[in-house]
C-alpha positions as CSV (number, residue, x, y, z in Angstrom):
1,M,4.1,46.0,-3.4
2,T,6.3,44.6,-0.6
3,Y,7.0,46.5,2.6
4,Q,10.7,46.7,1.7
5,L,9.9,48.4,-1.6
6,L,7.9,51.0,0.4
7,M,10.9,51.9,2.5
8,S,13.3,54.7,1.6
9,S,16.9,53.8,0.7
10,S,18.2,55.0,4.1
11,E,15.5,52.9,5.9
12,R,16.5,49.8,3.9
13,W,20.2,50.4,4.8
14,N,19.4,50.8,8.5
15,C,17.3,47.7,8.3
16,L,20.2,45.8,6.8
17,L,22.6,47.0,9.5
18,E,20.1,46.1,12.3
19,E,19.9,42.6,10.9
20,F,23.7,42.4,10.7
21,R,23.9,43.4,14.4
22,S,21.3,40.7,15.3
23,F,23.7,38.1,13.9
24,G,26.6,39.3,16.1
25,G,28.2,41.9,13.7
26,V,29.0,45.5,14.6
27,A,28.2,48.4,12.2
28,N,28.0,51.8,13.8
29,N,27.8,55.3,12.2
30,V,28.2,54.2,8.6
31,I,26.1,54.6,5.4
32,Q,26.7,53.7,1.8
33,R,26.6,56.4,-0.8
34,E,28.4,57.7,-3.9
35,G,31.8,59.3,-3.6
36,I,34.8,60.1,-5.8
37,H,35.7,56.3,-5.7
38,G,32.2,55.2,-6.7
39,L,30.0,53.6,-4.1
40,G,31.6,53.6,-0.6
41,L,31.0,53.9,3.1
42,F,30.8,57.2,4.8
43,P,30.3,58.3,8.5
44,V,26.7,59.3,9.2
45,D,28.1,61.8,11.7
46,P,31.8,62.8,10.9
47,S,32.2,64.1,14.4
48,L,31.8,60.6,15.8
49,P,34.0,57.5,15.2
50,I,32.8,54.6,13.0
51,E,33.1,50.9,14.0
52,L,32.7,47.8,11.9
53,H,33.4,44.3,13.1
54,I,32.8,40.9,11.5
55,P,33.1,38.0,13.9
56,N,34.6,34.9,12.5
57,S,31.2,33.3,12.4
58,L,30.0,35.7,9.8
59,L,33.0,35.6,7.4
60,V,31.9,33.9,4.2
61,S,34.2,31.3,2.7
62,V,34.6,31.7,-1.1
63,D,34.0,28.0,-1.3
64,N,30.5,28.5,0.0
65,I,29.2,31.0,-2.5
66,E,27.9,30.4,-6.0
67,L,26.2,32.4,-8.8
68,H,22.7,31.4,-10.0
69,G,21.5,33.5,-12.9
70,N,22.7,36.9,-11.8
71,R,22.6,36.6,-8.0
72,I,25.0,35.3,-5.4
73,F,23.8,32.6,-3.1
74,L,25.3,30.7,-0.2
75,K,25.6,27.0,-0.8
76,D,25.2,26.0,2.8
77,K,23.2,28.4,5.0
78,S,23.3,26.1,8.0
79,L,26.9,27.1,8.7
80,Y,25.6,30.6,9.8
81,P,23.0,32.0,12.2
82,K,19.4,31.5,11.2
83,G,18.4,34.1,8.6
84,F,22.0,35.1,7.7
85,G,22.0,33.3,4.4
86,E,19.0,35.3,3.1
87,W,20.5,38.5,4.6
88,Y,23.8,37.9,2.8
89,E,22.2,37.2,-0.5
90,R,20.2,40.5,-0.2
91,F,23.3,42.4,0.8
92,Q,25.2,41.2,-2.3
93,A,22.2,41.9,-4.6
94,D,21.5,45.4,-3.3
95,Y,24.8,46.8,-2.0
96,S,27.8,45.0,-3.5
97,W,27.7,42.6,-6.5
98,G,24.4,43.9,-7.8
99,A,24.8,47.5,-6.9
100,E,28.0,48.4,-8.8
101,A,30.6,45.7,-8.7
102,Q,29.4,43.6,-11.6
103,S,29.0,46.5,-14.0
104,S,32.3,48.2,-13.0
105,I,34.3,45.0,-13.4
106,Q,32.7,44.2,-16.7
107,K,33.5,47.7,-18.0
108,F,37.1,47.5,-16.9
109,E,37.7,44.0,-18.4
110,T,36.2,45.2,-21.7
111,N,38.4,48.3,-21.8
112,L,41.5,46.2,-20.8
113,R,41.1,44.3,-24.0
114,K,41.0,47.5,-26.1
115,L,44.6,48.4,-25.1
116,P,47.1,48.6,-28.0
117,D,49.0,45.3,-28.6
118,N,52.3,46.9,-27.7
119,I,51.0,47.9,-24.3
120,I,49.5,44.5,-23.6
121,K,52.8,42.9,-24.6
122,S,54.8,45.2,-22.3
123,L,52.4,44.5,-19.4
124,A,52.8,40.7,-20.1
125,K,56.6,41.0,-20.2
126,L,56.6,42.8,-16.9
127,R,54.3,40.0,-15.5
128,L,51.7,42.5,-14.7
129,L,49.1,41.0,-17.0
130,N,48.6,37.3,-17.7
131,P,47.7,36.9,-21.4
132,E,45.4,34.1,-20.4
133,R,43.2,36.6,-18.7
134,L,42.4,38.2,-22.0
135,S,41.3,34.9,-23.5
136,S,38.1,35.0,-21.4
137,S,35.1,37.0,-22.6
138,P,34.1,39.8,-20.3
139,D,30.5,39.2,-21.5
140,K,30.5,35.9,-19.6
141,I,28.9,36.3,-16.2
142,D,31.0,33.5,-14.6
143,Y,34.2,35.2,-15.6
144,I,33.0,38.5,-14.1
145,F,31.9,36.7,-10.9
146,N,35.4,35.1,-10.6
147,R,37.0,38.5,-11.0
148,F,34.7,39.9,-8.3
149,V,35.8,37.2,-5.8
150,Q,39.5,37.7,-6.6
151,T,39.3,41.5,-6.0
152,R,37.4,41.2,-2.7
153,R,38.7,38.0,-1.0
154,I,40.9,38.1,2.1
155,G,43.2,35.3,3.4
156,I,43.0,34.4,7.0
157,K,45.0,31.4,8.4
158,G,45.2,29.7,5.0
159,D,41.5,30.1,4.2
160,I,39.9,32.6,1.8
161,F,36.8,34.7,2.8
162,L,34.6,37.6,1.7
163,M,33.8,40.3,4.4
164,P,30.2,41.4,4.4
165,I,29.9,45.2,4.9
166,I,33.7,45.8,5.2
167,E,34.1,44.7,1.5
168,L,32.2,48.0,0.6
169,I,35.2,50.1,1.9
170,N,37.4,51.6,-0.9
171,H,41.2,51.6,-0.9
172,S,43.6,54.3,0.2
173,P,47.4,53.8,0.6
174,F,47.4,56.5,3.3
175,K,45.0,54.8,5.6
176,P,45.5,51.9,8.0
177,S,44.3,48.4,7.0
178,W,41.6,46.5,8.7
179,I,42.5,44.7,11.9
180,T,42.4,40.9,11.8
181,D,42.7,39.0,15.0
182,E,41.2,36.0,16.8
183,Q,37.8,37.7,17.1
184,G,37.4,38.5,13.4
185,V,37.9,41.6,11.2
186,T,37.5,45.2,12.4
187,V,37.7,48.7,11.0
188,K,37.2,51.7,13.4
189,G,38.3,55.3,13.8
190,S,37.3,58.8,12.9
191,Y,36.9,59.9,9.3
192,D,36.1,63.4,8.0
193,G,35.0,62.0,4.7
194,E,34.8,58.6,3.1
195,V,35.8,55.5,5.2
196,L,38.9,54.2,3.5
197,A,41.4,51.3,4.3
198,R,44.7,50.1,2.8
199,Y,44.0,46.8,1.1
200,S,47.7,45.9,1.0
201,V,51.1,47.4,0.1
202,A,51.6,47.0,-3.7
203,D,52.8,48.8,-6.8
204,P,50.0,51.1,-8.1
205,L,50.3,49.7,-11.6
206,R,50.0,46.2,-10.4
207,R,47.1,47.2,-8.2
208,F,45.4,48.9,-11.2
209,I,45.6,45.7,-13.3
210,K,44.4,43.4,-10.4
211,Y,41.7,45.5,-8.9
212,G,40.6,47.8,-11.8
213,F,41.1,51.2,-10.2
214,N,43.9,53.8,-10.0
215,C,44.8,55.8,-6.9
216,D,47.3,58.3,-5.6
217,D,50.3,56.3,-4.1
218,P,53.5,57.6,-2.5
219,T,55.6,54.8,-4.0
220,G,55.7,53.1,-7.4
221,V,58.0,50.6,-9.2
222,S,59.5,52.0,-12.4
223,M,58.8,50.2,-15.6
């Protein structure tokens, strides 16, 4: 039995964050646990602010990730600090792709195909749902992986990246978005409950089809 298996879930999480900090990232006063939105990030101490920062050097290009079997790997680890590649692969397996994302995406895509034909036709007519999306099988792991990337990617200066740790934050239209600047991507502030961020400004129905979740939203576009 490995040392990591002997650690508690909180000890493994703290170890993950300590390693993230050793690569130059910032992750203070946050822990992953289950909430009303599924797995998400919460303040360890709600009386204190949280802070997350991913320097540009730790943003992961979507062109540099691939799926082998059922695990996400970096194609070229040499682009990052020593040890980061192994850390990122463990992060995806234990806290993101392997923790909940794969199963929740597969469940949504399976149920999407069970909608009545008239609903699917209406969504297609409104250009909310591309019929070609329904031609792929949700049982194919490559299709689910591609959906995973599309729902978590962020565009920065023409390039597309995934954001370690920050990608675990769930969406709320009532919260500010993450801060993107020359130094990287940052989320900080005080939260009484779950740490939430606005992914973008979009119609809630369009967001539901794209991301696979529904949420309270102050504005919607009528069908």
